[in-house]
C-alpha positions as CSV (number, residue, x, y, z in Angstrom):
1,M,104.5,77.4,87.2
2,S,108.3,77.1,87.1
3,Q,111.0,77.1,89.7
4,G,114.1,77.6,87.6
5,E,114.1,74.5,85.4
6,K,111.7,72.7,87.7
7,V,107.9,72.8,87.2
8,V,106.1,73.6,90.5
9,E,102.6,72.0,90.6
10,L,99.8,74.2,91.9
11,R,99.1,71.6,94.6
12,E,102.6,72.1,96.0
13,I,101.8,75.8,96.5
14,Q,98.5,75.1,98.1
15,L,100.1,72.8,100.6
16,V,102.5,75.6,101.6
17,Q,99.5,77.9,102.0
18,L,97.8,75.2,104.1
19,E,100.9,75.1,106.3
20,I,100.6,78.9,106.9
21,L,96.9,78.6,107.7
22,K,97.6,75.9,110.3
23,E,100.2,78.3,111.9
24,I,97.6,81.1,111.9
25,D,95.0,78.8,113.3
26,T,97.2,77.7,116.2
27,L,98.2,81.3,117.0
28,C,94.6,82.5,116.9
29,K,93.3,79.7,119.1
30,R,96.1,80.3,121.6
31,N,95.2,84.0,121.9
32,N,91.4,83.8,121.5
33,I,91.3,85.6,118.2
34,Q,88.4,84.9,115.9
35,Y,88.9,84.5,112.1
36,F,87.1,82.8,109.3
37,L,87.6,81.6,105.7
38,V,86.4,84.1,103.1
39,G,86.1,84.4,99.3
40,G,87.4,81.5,97.2
41,S,88.7,79.7,100.3
42,L,85.2,79.7,101.8
43,L,83.8,78.5,98.5
44,G,86.5,75.8,98.2
45,A,85.7,74.6,101.7
46,V,82.0,74.3,101.0
47,R,82.1,73.0,97.4
48,H,85.3,71.0,97.4
49,G,86.2,70.3,101.0
50,G,89.4,72.2,100.5
51,F,91.1,74.4,97.9
52,I,89.3,75.0,94.7
53,P,91.5,72.8,92.4
54,W,92.6,75.7,90.2
55,D,92.9,78.3,93.0
56,D,96.3,79.8,93.8
57,D,95.6,81.7,97.0
58,L,94.0,81.4,100.5
59,D,92.0,84.2,102.2
60,I,90.9,84.7,105.8
61,G,88.9,87.5,107.4
62,M,88.7,89.0,110.8
63,T,86.6,91.7,112.5
64,R,88.4,95.0,113.1
65,D,89.1,94.3,116.8
66,N,90.3,90.7,116.1
67,Y,92.5,92.0,113.3
68,I,94.2,94.6,115.4
69,K,94.8,92.0,118.1
70,F,96.2,89.5,115.5
71,V,98.6,92.0,114.1
72,A,99.9,92.8,117.6
73,I,100.3,89.1,118.6
74,C,102.0,88.2,115.3
75,K,104.8,90.7,116.0
76,K,105.6,88.8,119.2
77,E,104.6,85.2,118.7
78,I,104.5,84.1,115.1
79,D,107.0,81.4,114.2
80,D,110.3,82.6,112.7
81,K,109.4,80.6,109.5
82,Y,106.8,83.2,108.7
83,F,106.5,87.0,108.3
84,L,103.5,89.3,108.9
85,Q,103.5,91.8,106.1
86,N,101.6,95.1,106.1
87,V,102.4,98.8,105.7
88,E,103.9,98.9,109.2
89,T,106.2,95.9,109.0
90,D,107.3,96.4,105.4
91,P,107.8,100.1,104.2
92,N,107.7,98.9,100.5
93,Y,104.4,97.1,100.8
94,G,101.4,98.8,99.0
95,L,98.3,96.9,100.0
96,I,95.8,97.9,102.8
97,F,95.4,94.4,104.3
98,S,98.0,92.0,105.8
99,K,99.7,88.9,104.4
100,V,101.4,86.1,106.3
101,R,104.3,84.9,104.1
102,K,106.6,82.0,104.5
103,N,110.2,83.1,104.7
104,N,112.8,81.8,102.2
105,T,110.2,81.3,99.5
106,L,109.4,83.3,96.4
107,Y,106.0,83.9,95.0
108,T,106.1,87.0,92.8
109,E,102.8,88.4,91.5
110,E,102.9,90.2,88.2
111,S,101.4,93.3,89.8
112,A,104.3,93.4,92.3
113,Q,107.2,92.6,90.1
114,Y,108.7,96.1,90.3
115,T,108.3,96.6,94.0
116,Q,110.9,96.2,96.7
117,A,108.3,94.6,99.0
118,K,109.1,91.3,100.7
119,D,108.2,88.3,98.7
120,G,107.1,84.7,99.5
121,V,104.1,82.3,99.5
122,F,101.4,83.9,101.4
123,I,97.9,84.0,102.9
124,D,95.8,87.2,102.7
125,V,94.4,88.4,106.0
126,F,91.5,90.9,105.5
127,C,90.0,93.3,108.0
128,Y,86.2,93.6,108.1
129,S,85.2,97.0,109.5
130,D,82.0,98.8,109.9
131,L,80.2,99.8,106.7
132,P,79.0,103.4,107.3
133,S,75.2,103.5,107.7
134,N,75.3,106.8,105.8
135,N,77.4,108.0,102.8
136,S,78.9,104.5,102.1
137,N,79.2,105.6,98.5
138,K,81.5,108.4,99.5
139,Y,83.7,106.0,101.5
140,E,83.8,103.5,98.6
141,K,85.0,106.1,96.1
142,S,87.6,107.5,98.6
143,I,89.1,104.1,99.4
144,Y,89.1,103.1,95.7
145,L,91.3,106.2,95.0
146,L,93.5,106.0,98.0
147,K,94.2,102.3,97.4
148,R,95.4,103.0,93.9
149,L,97.5,106.0,94.9
150,L,99.3,103.8,97.5
151,L,99.9,101.0,95.0
152,L,101.5,103.4,92.5
153,K,103.5,105.0,95.3
154,K,105.0,101.6,96.1
155,D,105.6,100.7,92.4
156,Y,102.8,98.2,92.0
157,I,100.9,97.7,88.7
158,F,97.1,97.6,88.8
159,W,96.3,98.3,85.2
160,N,98.0,96.8,82.2
161,D,95.5,98.1,79.6
162,S,95.9,99.5,76.1
163,N,92.7,101.5,76.5
164,F,93.7,105.2,75.9
165,K,91.4,106.6,78.5
166,K,92.7,104.3,81.2
167,K,96.3,105.1,80.2
168,I,95.6,108.8,80.8
169,I,93.9,108.2,84.1
170,Y,96.8,105.9,85.1
171,R,99.3,108.6,84.3
172,M,97.3,111.2,86.2
173,L,97.1,109.0,89.3
174,L,100.8,108.2,89.0
175,A,101.6,111.9,89.0
176,I,99.4,112.5,92.0
177,S,100.9,109.6,93.9
178,K,104.4,111.2,93.6
179,L,103.1,114.3,95.3
180,C,101.7,112.4,98.3
181,S,103.7,111.1,101.2
182,S,103.3,107.4,102.1
183,K,102.5,108.4,105.7
184,K,99.7,110.8,104.6
185,L,98.1,108.2,102.4
186,I,98.3,105.4,105.0
187,N,96.8,107.7,107.7
188,K,93.9,108.6,105.4
189,I,93.4,104.9,104.6
190,N,93.5,103.8,108.2
191,K,91.0,106.5,109.1
192,I,88.5,104.8,106.8
193,I,89.3,101.1,107.3
194,F,89.3,101.3,111.1
195,F,86.2,103.5,111.1
196,K,83.6,102.8,113.9
197,D,79.9,103.3,113.5
198,A,77.8,102.3,116.4
199,N,74.7,102.1,114.2
200,A,76.4,99.9,111.5
201,T,74.7,96.5,110.9
202,K,77.1,95.5,108.2
203,V,80.9,95.2,107.8
204,V,82.9,95.5,104.7
205,N,86.3,94.2,103.5
206,Y,87.9,97.5,102.4
207,G,90.9,95.7,101.0
208,G,88.8,93.5,98.6
209,S,88.8,93.8,94.9
210,Y,85.0,93.7,94.4
211,S,82.5,96.4,95.1
212,F,81.3,97.2,98.6
213,R,78.0,95.4,97.7
214,K,79.9,92.1,97.2
215,E,82.5,92.7,99.9
216,S,80.0,93.4,102.7
217,M,78.2,91.1,105.0
218,D,76.0,91.4,108.1
219,K,78.0,92.1,111.1
220,I,76.4,89.2,113.0
221,D,77.8,86.8,110.4
222,T,81.4,87.7,111.4
223,I,80.6,86.7,115.0
224,N,78.4,83.6,114.7
225,L,80.9,81.1,113.4
226,T,81.0,77.3,112.9
227,E,83.7,74.9,111.6
228,I,83.8,73.0,108.4
229,E,86.3,70.7,106.8
230,F,89.1,72.2,104.7
231,E,91.8,69.8,103.5
232,N,91.0,67.2,106.3
233,Q,91.0,69.7,109.1
234,L,88.2,71.8,110.7
235,F,88.5,75.6,110.2
236,P,86.1,78.4,111.2
237,V,83.6,79.9,108.7
238,P,80.5,82.1,109.2
239,K,77.4,80.0,110.1
240,N,75.5,81.8,107.4
241,Y,78.0,80.7,104.8
242,K,75.3,79.7,102.3
243,K,73.8,83.1,102.3
244,I,77.2,84.8,102.0
245,L,78.3,82.5,99.1
246,T,75.0,83.1,97.3
247,H,75.4,86.8,97.7
248,V,78.9,86.8,96.1
249,Y,78.7,83.9,93.6
250,G,75.0,83.2,92.9
251,D,74.7,79.4,92.3
252,Y,78.0,78.7,94.1
253,L,77.7,74.9,93.9
254,K,77.7,75.1,90.1
255,L,81.2,74.7,88.6
256,P,82.3,77.4,86.1
257,P,83.0,76.3,82.5
258,E,86.4,74.8,82.0
259,E,87.8,77.8,80.2
260,K,87.2,79.9,83.3
261,R,88.9,77.5,85.7
262,N,92.1,79.4,86.1
263,N,94.0,81.2,88.8
264,R,94.2,85.0,88.6
265,H,97.3,86.2,90.4
266,G,99.7,85.9,87.5
267,I,102.7,84.4,89.4
268,I,105.9,85.1,87.4
269,N,108.6,83.8,89.9
270,I,108.4,81.0,92.4
271,K,110.6,79.1,94.8
272,L,109.3,76.8,97.5
């Protein structure tokens, strides 16, 4: 990755992300907000004791109530060096989860290169909400469509494919997105992602890129937490992390073949 004429090492990016994580950790502890490492960050903590060496992002999750509290607290208490980004704080942002970015940095993803959304090295903050005990299929299809309409509305790219059928679908979705107001889309999305189901035993990350099957976990696992070492500091993870990682990755301790050890965000512009 390059910064003008200077090559930026992946490790330098990871250390900025770690700095952001430490700020979030301090903020959450001060305000009794529970969060936990998820996805590749959880895998990295367990398998590598820190970042996966080739990973270029850092992900955390929170239950719905903790997420709502976190967003409110960030608006008042987060250090000026950082910015909480979501559809409320940045009208040009097109994702349905939050990011905490470091100000005065650039970290432009290929998918966001044409947007006017605020840029910078970031951590993803995902909200885990109730997975409906009935009709979850319907919710999955609805959120899949709404997420893509919002992305197109805000000038993001989510397909760069020469497949003719996909091109037709893309153009149809683009046309539909132009007819929808941002407010209407966001209201429909919020109605789904902040959904409450008293009978739900599972939660799901509506903002994730995988299927509901992979993005869901038992609700109890978002409450029963422990701490493990990540980059020489203890951070919270679900106690049942072995079960969760097996569910998502299978044999999670096995390293992928070398040709698959690459980052996936397609960063095209960077400044630290």
